[in-house]
Every structure is written in C-alpha cells, then in structure tokens.
C-alpha positions in Angstrom: 28.6 15.1 4.6 27.1 14.1 0.9 24.9 16.1 -1.2 21.8 14.5 -1.3 19.3 14.0 -5.0 15.6 14.0 -4.4 14.3 13.0 -7.6 11.0 14.3 -8.1 8.2 11.2 -10.0 4.4 13.3 -11.0 1.9 10.1 -11.1 -0.5 11.4 -12.8 -1.7 9.0 -15.8 1.6 6.4 -15.6 1.1 2.6 -14.5 1.5 1.9 -11.9 4.0 -1.6 -11.9 5.9 1.0 -14.5 6.5 3.3 -11.7 6.7 1.1 -9.2 9.9 -0.9 -10.7 11.6 2.7 -11.6 11.8 3.4 -8.3 12.3 0.7 -6.7 15.6 0.2 -8.4 16.3 3.6 -9.0 16.6 3.7 -4.6 17.9 -0.2 -4.7 20.6 1.4 -7.1 21.4 4.1 -5.0 21.6 2.3 -1.9 23.4 -0.4 -3.0 26.4 2.6 -4.1 25.8 4.9 -0.5 24.6 7.3 -2.9 22.5 10.1 -0.4 19.2 9.9 -2.5 15.4 10.4 -2.3 12.4 10.4 -4.3 9.4 11.3 -4.2 6.3 11.2 -5.6 3.5 13.5 -5.5 -0.1 12.9 -7.9 -0.3 8.7 -6.2 -5.0 9.5 -5.8 -3.7 9.5 -10.1 -1.6 6.5 -10.8 -3.7 4.6 -12.8 -4.1 0.0 -12.6 -4.7 -1.4 -16.6 -6.9 -3.6 -16.5 -11.2 -4.3 -17.3 -12.6 -1.7 -14.0 -14.3 -5.1 -12.6 -11.3 -7.2 -12.3 -8.7 -4.4 -10.8 -11.2 -3.4 -7.8 -12.5 -7.6 -7.6 -8.2 -7.3 -7.0 -7.9 -4.7 -4.5 -11.1 -6.1 -2.0 -9.7 -9.5 -2.4 -5.9 -8.4 -0.4 -8.0 -6.5 1.5 -10.0 -8.3 3.3 -7.6 -11.4 3.2 -7.2 -12.4 6.5 -8.2 -10.2 9.8 -8.9 -6.8 10.5 -6.9 -6.7 13.5 -4.7 -8.8 13.1 -3.1 -8.5 10.1 -1.6 -8.8 7.9 -3.0 -5.4 6.4 -3.2 -4.0 3.6 -3.4 -0.4 2.6 -6.6 1.9 1.2 -4.7 5.4 0.2 -3.8 6.1 -2.3 0.2 7.1 -1.5 0.1 4.3 1.2 -0.6 1.8 -2.3 1.4 2.7 -4.1 4.0 2.8 -1.7 3.7 -1.0 -0.1 3.8 -2.0 -4.9 6.8 -0.7 -4.1 8.0 -1.9 -1.4 7.4 -4.8 -3.0 9.4 -4.7 -5.9 12.9 -4.9 -3.2 14.4 -7.3 -0.5 12.2 -5.8 2.5 12.2 -8.5 4.0 15.9 -10.4 3.3 17.6 -8.0 3.7 18.6 -4.1 5.5 18.5 -2.7 1.8 15.6 -2.9 0.8 14.3 -1.1 4.3 16.8 1.7 3.6 15.6 2.3 0.2 11.8 2.0 0.8 12.9 4.8 3.9 14.3 7.4 1.2 10.3 7.2 -0.6 8.8 9.0 -0.3 4.9 9.5 -1.4 1.9 12.2 -1.2 -1.3 12.2 -2.9 -2.0 15.0 -4.2 1.1 18.1 -5.1 2.6 19.8 -2.0 2.8 23.2 -1.8 7.3 23.0 -1.6 7.3 21.3 -5.4 4.5 23.0 -7.4 6.3 25.6 -9.4 10.0 25.0 -10.1 11.6 22.5 -7.6 14.0 23.5 -5.2 17.2 23.1 -4.5 18.6 20.1 -4.5 15.4 18.5 -6.0 15.2 17.4 -9.7 12.4 15.5 -12.1 13.0 11.9 -13.1 13.9 10.1 -15.7 10.3 8.9 -16.7 11.2 8.0 -20.4 10.4 3.9 -19.0 7.5 4.8 -17.6 5.8 6.9 -20.2 3.0 5.1 -22.2 0.0 6.2 -23.7 -3.4 5.3 -21.7 -4.2 2.0 -21.8 -8.3 1.2 -23.5 -8.9 -0.1 -19.5 -8.2 1.7 -16.7 -8.6 2.3 -12.9 -7.3 5.1 -10.8 -6.2 4.4 -7.7 -7.8 7.2 -6.3 -11.0 5.5 -7.6 -9.5 2.2 -6.0 -9.5 3.6 -2.6 -13.3 5.3 -2.6 -14.0 1.5 -3.8 -11.7 -0.1 -0.2 -13.8 2.8 1.8 -12.4 5.6 2.3 -13.5 9.0 2.6 -11.5 11.1 0.0 -10.3 15.0 -0.3 -9.1 15.0 -3.0 -11.2 15.0 -6.3 -11.0 12.4 -8.4 -11.5 13.0 -12.4 
C-alpha cells in the first residue's frame, strides 16, 4: 500500500487566492502522478480577502444571491466551504475526473482540530507556504467576517 502524505496549511493571515492556487496545484500534480496525497487547511475563518471591505462584501453578497434559493446554483456561506469552493474553482472539476478526485483529497477545517494542535501526527507535515507568505495588505476582510455578513450564526471568534 502506498504511503499517504498529508500536508497541513494554516490559513491564518494568508490571502485566500494565493493559498487556494498553491493547494490546487499541489492536489492536481499529486493526482496526475498517482501519489496518494491529502491536504488539510486549518483556521479557514482567519484567511483574508484583500480589497476594500464594501466591495468585497458586495461581491460575496452578489454571488450568494445569484439565483434561486432552492434551485441553485448554490454558493456557500460557511468560511470552510467558501475556501473549499475557491480551490474547486481552480481545478478542472467539470471537465475530467482528476479535478474531482483531487478535491476529495482536500479537507478544510474551521479552527484547529485537537489532533492537529501542537505536534503533527505521523504522516503529516506542514505544507510549504513560502509562495503564500506575504505581509498583510492595507485593506482586507477575513472569511469569518464575510460569513457573518452572509448570515451565518458563527461559533468561532473573529478578531
């Protein structure tokens, strides 16, 4: 049986698009090479979207209210699902099965689960975030704040 590599990324103070693109590329390359690689993203509610608060909020409100509430297309409100949907947008999800298989290897968490707090378990390692690490932009909004604006009853702390 092939060894499973699991990469863990901390989304705190990371720009949403940069994080999603690095994760999507890693998942897709692992899927195409036949490796059994999984990715876990923790602290999804602390990821940031750069831009003016009013324009970011209006963009996400517009996506959420795009079509019929029961018939779809559906856009998520929870921060972990928004992040997962962003990664899905960077994969060939509709065109071939490699994108769907790559998305199944992704797990996004609100907060940090107890098994990933402190030292990582065997088979897990921190993902390379050298391409993602940037100083905070002047204007940004956290995913947790976007979710609250879309009407989610939050059980996490937004600082």
